[in-house]
C-alpha positions in Angstrom: -65.6 -32.7 30.9 -64.8 -32.4 27.2 -61.3 -33.2 26.1 -59.3 -30.2 24.9 -58.2 -31.0 21.3 -55.5 -28.3 21.5 -53.7 -30.3 24.2 -53.4 -33.4 21.9 -50.3 -34.0 19.8 -50.8 -33.9 16.0 -50.1 -37.6 15.7 -53.0 -38.4 18.2 -55.4 -36.2 16.3 -54.5 -37.9 13.0 -54.8 -41.3 14.6 -58.3 -40.5 16.0 -59.3 -39.0 12.7 -58.2 -42.2 10.9 -60.2 -44.3 13.4 -63.3 -42.2 12.8 -63.0 -42.5 9.1 -62.7 -46.3 9.4 -65.7 -46.4 11.7 -67.8 -44.3 9.3 -66.7 -46.4 6.3 -67.7 -49.6 8.1 -71.0 -48.1 9.3 -71.9 -47.1 5.8 -70.9 -50.6 4.6 -68.1 -49.5 2.2 -65.2 -51.7 1.6 -61.8 -50.0 1.5 -61.6 -50.7 -2.2 -65.0 -49.2 -3.0 -64.5 -46.1 -0.9 -61.0 -45.6 -2.4 -62.4 -45.9 -6.0 -65.3 -43.5 -5.3 -63.1 -41.0 -3.6 -60.6 -41.3 -6.4 -57.7 -42.1 -4.1 -55.5 -45.2 -4.1 -56.3 -48.1 -1.8 -52.9 -47.6 -0.2 -53.7 -43.9 0.5 -57.0 -44.9 2.1 -55.3 -47.5 4.3 -52.8 -44.9 5.4 -55.6 -42.4 6.2 -57.3 -45.0 8.3 -54.1 -45.6 10.2 -53.7 -41.8 10.8 -51.0 -41.3 8.2 -52.7 -38.3 6.5 -50.3 -36.8 4.1 -52.5 -35.2 1.6 -55.4 -32.9 2.5 -57.0 -33.4 -1.0 -57.3 -37.1 -0.4 -58.8 -36.6 3.0 -61.4 -34.2 1.6 -62.3 -36.7 -1.1 -62.8 -39.5 1.4 -64.9 -37.2 3.7 -67.0 -36.1 0.7 -68.0 -39.7 -0.2 -68.7 -40.5 3.5 -70.9 -37.4 3.7 -68.8 -35.8 6.4 -67.3 -32.9 4.5 -69.3 -30.5 6.6 -66.7 -30.8 9.4 -65.0 -27.9 7.5 -68.1 -25.7 7.3 -67.2 -23.5 10.1 -63.7 -22.9 8.6 -64.9 -21.9 5.2 -68.1 -20.0 6.1 -68.2 -16.4 5.4 -68.4 -14.3 8.5 -71.6 -12.4 8.7 -71.4 -8.6 9.3 -73.1 -6.9 12.2 -75.3 -4.0 11.2 -72.6 -1.6 12.3 -69.9 -3.4 10.3 -72.3 -3.3 7.2 -73.0 0.4 7.6 -69.2 1.1 7.9 -68.5 -1.0 4.8 -71.2 0.8 2.8 -70.0 4.2 3.9 -66.3 3.3 3.1 -67.3 2.1 -0.3 -69.1 5.4 -1.0 -66.0 7.4 -0.2 -63.9 5.2 -2.6 -66.1 5.7 -5.6 -64.1 6.8 -8.6 -64.5 10.3 -9.8 -65.3 10.7 -13.5 -65.0 13.6 -15.8 -68.2 15.5 -16.3 -67.9 15.6 -20.1 -68.0 19.4 -20.1 -64.5 19.8 -21.3 -64.1 23.5 -22.2 -61.3 23.8 -24.7 -59.7 27.1 -25.2 -60.8 28.4 -28.6 -57.8 30.8 -28.8 -54.6 29.4 -30.2 -52.0 28.7 -27.6 -49.6 31.6 -27.7 -47.3 30.2 -25.1 -44.3 28.2 -26.5 -43.9 24.7 -25.3 -40.9 24.1 -23.0 -40.3 20.8 -24.8 
């Protein structure tokens, strides 16, 4: 049975994530120094990430990008596809919201205005 990630404390998730990053780094034959340089994070930051001390999301993304594992976020940033019914409703709603424009047939009164302004 698969472990429920929602039952794990945040610290355990960070620890496991750090272990995974370390494993990926070693498997791809990166030194900590070379990975840190390529990811444009400090060596200290990378060491902290590998220990599960993940303070900055930007740093985590940079490391995952270099390791080729950025796709773990794909499902979070993917645009939801519309069903045919949702698309139809969207199109119909946008038709209703179209801006009305003047026809350009402005008929001005050719007779002088005989009413006095209230201003």
